[in-house]
PAZAPA-4460 file (N, C-alpha, C; in steps of 0.05 Angstrom, whole numbers, plus 32768, in hexadecimal, padded with zeros to 4 digits):
% residues 53
    n_x    n_y    n_z   ca_x   ca_y   ca_z    c_x    c_y    c_z   seq   type   mol
   80DE   7C8B   7F5E   80E4   7C63   7F63   80D1   7C56   7F5C     1      M     A
   80DC   7C41   7F5C   80CE   7C31   7F5D   80C6   7C11   7F75     2      H     A
   80B8   7C0A   7F6B   80B6   7BF8   7F78   80C8   7BE4   7F79     3      E     A
   80CA   7BD0   7F8D   80E2   7BBF   7F8C   80DC   7B9E   7F85     4      V     A
   80D9   7B88   7F84   80D6   7B71   7F83   80F0   7B58   7F87     5      K     A
   80E9   7B52   7F98   80F9   7B42   7FB0   80F0   7B1E   7FA3     6      V     A
   810B   7B19   7F95   810B   7AF5   7F93   811A   7AEB   7FA2     7      Y     A
   810C   7ACE   7FA4   8134   7AB9   7FB3   8134   7AAE   7F9D     8      D     A
   813E   7A9B   7FA6   8152   7A88   7FA0   8152   7A7A   7F7A     9      S     A
   8135   7A7B   7F8C   812F   7A5F   7F6D   8113   7A80   7F58    10      S     A
   8118   7A8E   7F61   8109   7AA0   7F4A   80F2   7AA4   7F54    11      G     A
   80DF   7AA1   7F6E   80CA   7AA8   7F76   80CC   7AC3   7F8D    12      K     A
   80AD   7ACB   7F77   80AF   7AE5   7F92   80AF   7AE8   7FA8    13      L     A
   80BC   7AF3   7FB4   80C4   7AF1   7FD6   80A4   7B09   7FD8    14      K     A
   80AA   7B1D   7FD7   80A0   7B3B   7FE6   80A5   7B56   7FC9    15      K     A
   8094   7B65   7FCE   808C   7B7D   7FC2   8097   7B97   7FCD    16      V     A
   80AF   7BA1   7FD2   80AF   7BAF   7FE3   80A4   7BDB   7FD0    17      I     A
   8090   7BDC   7FDF   807D   7BED   7FD0   808F   7C0D   7FDC    18      S     A
   808D   7C1C   7FC3   809C   7C37   7FC8   809C   7C4C   7FD9    19      T     A
   8081   7C43   7FEA   8081   7C5C   8003   8091   7C50   8018    20      K     A
   8090   7C41   8014   80B0   7C28   802D   80C9   7C31   8026    21      S     A
   80C7   7C3A   800D   80EB   7C3D   7FFC   80F2   7C57   8005    22      L     A
   80CD   7C6A   8005   80D8   7C87   8008   80D4   7C89   8029    23      N     A
   80D8   7C80   8037   80D1   7C7B   804F   80ED   7C76   8068    24      I     A
   80FA   7C5A   804E   811A   7C5A   805A   8123   7C75   8050    25      R     A
   812A   7C75   8037   8133   7C89   8032   813A   7CA0   8042    26      S     A
   8120   7CA6   8047   8120   7CC8   8068   8130   7CC0   8077    27      N     A
   8127   7CA1   8080   8137   7C96   809D   8155   7C9C   8098    28      K     A
   8159   7C93   8079   817D   7C98   8073   818F   7CA9   8077    29      Q     A
   817C   7CBE   806B   8186   7CDB   8058   8181   7CE4   8082    30      L     A
   8171   7CE7   809B   817E   7CF2   80AE   818F   7CE8   80BA    31      E     A
   8193   7CD0   80BB   81A4   7CBF   80D1   81B5   7CA3   80B3    32      D     A
   81CF   7CB0   80A9   81CF   7CA2   8096   81DC   7C7D   80A6    33      P     A
   81E3   7C7A   80BF   81F7   7C62   80D5   81DD   7C4F   80CF    34      S     A
   81BD   7C54   80D5   81B6   7C48   80DA   81B5   7C32   80C5    35      L     A
   81C0   7C34   80B1   81C0   7C1E   809B   81DF   7C1E   8091    36      F     A
   81EC   7C1D   809F   8207   7C10   8095   820F   7C01   80AA    37      L     A
   8220   7BEF   8095   8223   7BD5   809D   823D   7BC9   80AC    38      R     A
   824E   7BBE   80C1   825D   7BC7   80BA   8268   7B9F   80B3    39      N     A
   8284   7BAB   809D   827D   7B95   808C   8299   7B8A   808D    40      K     A
   82A8   7B7B   8087   82C8   7B65   809A   82D8   7B79   8083    41      R     A
   82EC   7B83   809B   8302   7B93   8093   8305   7BAE   808E    42      G     A
   82DB   7BB8   809B   82E2   7BCF   809A   82D8   7BDF   80BC    43      R     A
   82E4   7BF6   80C2   82DE   7BFF   80D9   82CD   7C07   80E6    44      K     A
   82BD   7BF6   80F9   829F   7C09   8107   82A1   7C22   8114    45      A     A
   828C   7C35   8102   828E   7C55   8109   8295   7C57   8124    46      L     A
   82A6   7C5C   8133   82A3   7C6C   8151   8284   7C73   8163    47      P     A
   827A   7C73   816D   8266   7C7A   817F   8271   7C95   8191    48      T     A
   826A   7CB3   8191   8268   7CBE   81A1   8260   7CC0   81BF    49      L     A
   8275   7CBE   81D8   8271   7CB3   81F9   8256   7CCE   81FC    50      P     A
   824F   7CC2   8209   822B   7CE0   820C   8238   7CE7   8226    51      K     A
   8231   7D08   8226   823A   7D18   823C   8229   7D11   8253    52      T     A
   822E   7D24   8267   8219   7D24   8272   821E   7D39   8282    53      Q     A
***
């Protein structure tokens, strides 16, 4: 993985995301993919499971 550079609309560098933070994010996503799902228009939200007592 390579570092990611984020630019604003005028072309100025806003931030650089390091490879270490990208690896941490990918590990979290592998453990629980529902953390990074976005509810876009037209999609149904994932149903939550009822908690058992």
